[in-house]
Structures are given as structure tokens and as C-alpha cells.
MARMARSE-85643 format. One record per atom (N, C-alpha, C, O, CB): x, y, z. Coordinates in steps of 0.1 Angstrom, whole numbers, plus 5000, padded with zeros to 4 digits. Glycine has a CB too. Example, Ala and Ser with C-alpha at 12.3 -4.5 7.8 and 13.67 -1.06 7.14 Angstrom:
513249435078;512349555078;513249675078;514249675085;511349555090;512849785071;513749895071;512950005079;513450115080;514149945057;
This chain:
177340355632;178540395625;179840345632;180840315625;178540545623;179840345645;181040305653;181440165649;182540135646;180740315668;180440075648;180739935645;181339925631;182339855629;179539845646;180739985621;181139985608;182540045606;183439995599;180140055598;182740165613;184040225612;185140145619;186240145614;183940365618;184840075630;185739985636;186239875627;187439845626;185139925649;185239805621;185539695612;186339755600;187339695596;184239625607;185939865595;186639935584;188139955587;189039915579;185940065580;188340015599;189740045602;190539915604;191739905599;189840125615;189939815611;190739695613;191039615600;192039555599;189839595622;190239635590;190539565577;191539645569;192339585561;189239555568;191739775572;192639855565;194039855572;195039875565;192240005565;194139825585;195339835592;195639695600;195139675611;195339955603;196339615593;196539475598;197339475611;197139395620;197239385588;198239575613;199039585625;198239615637;198339555648;200239685623;197239705635;196339745646;195439625649;195139595661;195539865642;194939565639;194139445640;194839335649;194239285658;193739385627;196039305645;196839205653;197139255667;197039175676;198139175646;197439375669;197739435683;196439415692;196639375703;198139575682;195339445686;194039435694;193739285697;193239255708;192939505687;193939205687;193739055689;194639005700;194238915708;193938985676;195839045700;196838995709;196639045724;197038985733;198239025705;196139165725;195939235738;194539295738;194339415734;197039345740;193639225744;192239265744;192039395753;190939455753;191339155749;193039425762;192939545770;192939665761;192639775766;194039545780;193439655749;193439765739;192039795733;191939905727;194439735728;191039715735;189739735729;189139865733;188739945724;188839625733;189139905746;188540045749;189340155743;188740255738;188540055764;190640145742;191540245736;191140255721;191040355715;193040215738;191040135715;190740125701;189340195698;189240265688;190639975696;188340165706;187040225704;187140375705;186540445697;186040165715;187840425715;187940575717;188640635705;188240745700;188640605730;189740575701;190440625689;189640615676;189740705668;191840555688;188840515675;187940505663;186940615664;186640675653;187240365663;186340645675;185440755677;186040885673;185440975667;184840765691;187340905677;188041035674;188341035659;188041145652;189341045682;188840935653;189340935640;188240925629;188340995619;190240815638;187240855632;186040835623;184740875631;184040785635;185940695617;184540995635;183341025643;182040985636;181941005624;183341175646;181140935644;179840895637;179041005632;178240985623;179040815648;179241125637;178541245632;179641345629;180541375637;177541305643;179541405617;180541505613;180341645619;181341715621;180541515598;179141685621;178841815626;177541815635;176641735632;178741915615;177541905644;176341915653;175942065654;176742155656;176641865667;174642085651;174142225652;173742255666;173142165673;172942245642;173942375670;173542425684;172942565682;173242635673;174742425694;172142605692;171642745693;172342815705;172442755716;170142745695;172942925702;173643005712;172743045724;171643105721;174343125706;173043005736;172143035747;172343175753;171543225761;172442935758;173443235748;173743375753;174543445742;175143375733;174443375767;174643575743;175543645734;177043605737;177343595749;175443805735;177743575727;179143535729;180143605720;179743665710;179243385726;181343615724;182443665715;183543555716;184143525726;183043805720;183743485705;184743385704;185843425694;185643425682;184043245699;186943455700;188143495692;187743615683;188143605671;188743385684;187043705688;186643825680;185443815671;185043905664;187843865671;184843695671;183643675663;182443685672;182343605682;183643535656;181543775670;180343795678;179243695674;178943685662;179843935677;178743625683;177643535681;176443575690;176543575702;178043385684;175343615683;174143665691;173343545697;173243435691;173243745682;172843565709;171943475715;170843435705;170243515698;171243525728;170643305704;169643255694;170143215681;169443155673;168543355692;171443255678;172043215665;172343065664;172643005674;173343295663;172243015652;172642875650;174142865648;174642945640;171842815638;174742775655;176242755653;176442605650;175742525655;176942795667;177342585640;177642445636;179042415642;180042485640;177642435621;179042305650;180242255656;180742145647;180042035646;180042205671;181842165641;182442055632;183241955640;184441975643;183342125621;182541845644;183141745652;184341685646;185441665652;182041635655;184241655633;185441585626;186641675627;187741625628;185041555612;186441805626;187541905626;188141915641;189341905643;187142045621;187241925650;187641925664;188441805668;189441815676;186441945674;188041695663;188741565666;190141555660;190941465663;187941445662;190441645651;191741645644;192541775648;193541815641;191641635629;192141835659;192841965663;194241935668;194441865678;191942035674;195141995661;196641975664;196942035678;198042005683;197542025653;196142125683;196442185696;195942085707;196342105719;195742315698;195141995704;194541895714;195141755713;195241685722;193041895713;195641725701;196141595698;197441595692;197741665682;195141515689;198441515697;199641495690;199441405677;198641305678;200741425699;199941445666;199841375654;198341335651;198041225650;200641245655;197541445650;196041425649;195541345637;194441285638;195341555650;196341345627;195841275615;196241125614;196141055604;196341345602;196841075625;197240935626;196340865636;195940925647;198740925630;196040745633;195340655643;196340585652;197240515647;194440545635;196240615665;197240565674;196640505686;195740565693;198140685678;197040385689;196540315701;197340355714;196940325725;196740165699;198440435712;199240475723;198840625728;199540685735;200640465720;197740675723;197340805726;196940815741;196040745745;196140855717;197640895749;197440895763;196240975767;195540935776;198640965770;195941085760;194741155763;193841165750;194441195740;195041305769;192541145752;191741135740;190441205742;189341145743;191440995735;190441345744;189241415747;188441445734;188141565731;189641555754;188141345727;187441365714;186041425716;185441425727;187241235707;185441485706;184141555706;183041475699;182041525695;184341685700;183241345698;182341265689;180941265694;180041235686;182841125689;180641285707;179341295712;178841435715;177841455721;179141205724;179641535710;179241675711;179341735725;178541825728;177841685707;180341695733;180541755746;182041755749;182841675742;179741695757;182441825759;183841825763;184441965764;183842055758;184641745753;185541985771;186042115773;186442195761;186342315761;187242105782;186942125750;187342205738;186142255730;186342335721;188242125729;184942215734;183742245726;183342395728;183542445739;182642155728;182642455719;182142585720;181142595731;180442495734;181442625706;181042715738;180142735749;178742755744;177942805752;180642845757;178442735732;177142765726;176042665731;174842685727;177142765711;
């Protein structure tokens, strides 16, 4: 999915395509932003390893929890202008592989 989504975005945004062509050092940034903007997996299921309380919601040990990766990757508390594809994003703690500090402790 990453390869297809990368090609898709480059065909949709000629300015980004040209920027990456002119400066190959942008390739890693482009890949990370593609993973954030078009995550290969939309949601990941997990089983709670312990009883939890997350913002007043009780989750019992053994419960199935769905982590919505696509939503986490557009979290306005974690990303400036989250609905825009930006090569100048300084921090990109995306959840596309199902891990990272903003993710649920489940």
C-alpha cells in the first residue's frame, strides 16, 4: 500500500512531485508523510492486557479494543494542519505501524 499511495499522491500533487525530484533528501520525509496521510492499515485490533480507565471509559482486561490508525494520524493535538500533506512537518509521530506514545496502552 505504501508504494501505491506514494505514486497516487505524486500524481495528484505536481508541486510535491517536483520538490521531491529536485531534492532527493526529501524522500524519507515524503515516505513518512505518506504513511501518516495514507496509512496502509486503517485500524488495528488489540486485546487489553490489564483493566484500564481511559478518559472515564472503563476497559476490562481481555476486552477487544480497536485503534483507529487513520484517525490517530490526523489528530489535531499531535499534528499542525493534520488534514494537509506537508513535507515541512518537523515532527511526524504517526501511528501507521501501530505503535508510538499517542497510542492506547492496550
